[in-house]
C-alpha positions as CSV (number, residue, x, y, z in Angstrom):
1,M,0.0,0.0,0.0
2,P,1.6,3.3,-1.0
3,K,2.2,6.2,1.4
4,T,0.1,9.4,1.0
5,Y,1.6,12.8,1.1
6,L,-0.2,16.0,2.1
7,V,1.3,18.9,0.1
8,A,0.5,22.5,1.1
9,Q,1.5,25.8,-0.5
10,V,0.9,28.7,1.8
11,R,1.2,32.5,1.7
12,I,0.9,33.9,5.3
13,H,-0.8,37.3,5.7
14,N,-0.8,37.4,9.5
15,P,2.0,35.5,11.2
16,E,0.8,36.0,14.7
17,G,-2.7,34.6,13.9
18,Y,-1.2,31.8,11.8
19,E,0.9,30.7,14.8
20,A,-2.3,29.4,16.5
21,Y,-2.5,26.9,13.6
22,R,1.2,26.1,13.1
23,S,2.0,25.5,16.8
24,R,-0.7,22.8,17.2
25,T,-0.5,20.8,14.0
26,R,2.5,18.6,14.7
27,E,0.9,16.8,17.6
28,I,-2.2,16.0,15.6
29,I,-0.3,14.9,12.6
30,E,1.9,12.5,14.6
31,R,-1.2,11.0,16.3
32,F,-2.3,9.8,12.9
33,G,1.1,8.4,11.9
34,G,2.2,11.4,9.9
35,R,5.5,13.1,9.9
36,F,6.8,16.3,8.3
37,L,9.2,16.0,5.4
38,V,9.3,19.7,4.5
39,R,8.3,22.5,6.8
40,D,9.7,26.0,6.9
41,G,12.5,25.1,4.6
42,T,14.2,27.6,2.3
43,L,12.8,27.4,-1.2
44,R,15.3,27.7,-4.1
45,P,13.3,28.0,-7.4
46,L,15.0,26.4,-10.4
47,E,12.5,27.3,-13.1
48,G,9.7,29.9,-12.7
49,Q,8.6,31.6,-9.5
50,P,6.4,29.9,-6.9
51,G,3.1,31.7,-6.1
52,F,3.7,30.9,-2.4
53,E,6.3,31.4,0.3
54,R,5.9,28.3,2.3
55,L,5.9,24.6,1.2
56,V,4.8,21.8,3.6
57,I,5.0,18.1,2.8
58,I,3.7,15.6,5.3
59,E,4.0,11.8,4.9
60,F,1.3,9.5,6.1
61,P,1.5,5.7,6.1
62,N,-1.6,5.4,3.9
63,Q,-4.6,7.3,2.5
64,A,-6.9,6.2,5.4
65,S,-4.5,7.8,8.0
66,A,-4.3,11.0,5.9
67,D,-8.1,11.2,5.6
68,N,-8.5,10.5,9.3
69,F,-6.1,13.3,10.1
70,Y,-7.8,15.8,7.9
71,R,-11.3,14.9,9.0
72,S,-10.4,14.8,12.7
73,P,-12.3,17.2,15.0
74,E,-8.9,18.4,16.3
75,Y,-7.6,19.4,12.9
76,Q,-11.0,20.8,11.7
77,E,-10.9,23.1,14.7
78,L,-7.6,24.5,13.5
79,I,-8.5,25.1,9.8
80,P,-10.1,28.6,10.5
81,H,-6.8,29.8,12.0
82,R,-5.0,28.8,8.7
83,T,-7.7,30.1,6.3
84,S,-8.2,33.5,8.1
85,N,-4.5,34.2,8.3
86,S,-3.2,32.9,5.0
87,E,-3.9,31.8,1.4
88,S,-3.3,28.1,1.0
89,M,-3.7,25.1,-1.3
90,L,-3.7,21.6,0.1
91,L,-3.8,18.3,-1.7
92,F,-3.2,14.6,-1.1
93,A,-0.7,12.9,-3.4
94,E,-0.3,9.1,-3.6
95,G,3.2,7.9,-3.3
96,V,5.0,5.2,-5.4
97,D,4.6,1.8,-4.0
């Protein structure tokens, strides 16, 4: 069964407000078997310019774990802190088995 990756592109408008989201996500992600692969790293564009300033990649053991994380009441409670303080795009990508 392939791993699933949550990929997020984020442009933060209000860093102080966004901190209420950022500071609480790790604990929830780890509870569902996830782990950060990329978070707060320096972006070095090679071709073109990204339309965001922050890239996050989180690895989950499978799609069910990723879905359970995203749908969990704990994470759903945090989403407004992200959406009201940033512009973002999130997606799930299936890994190679």
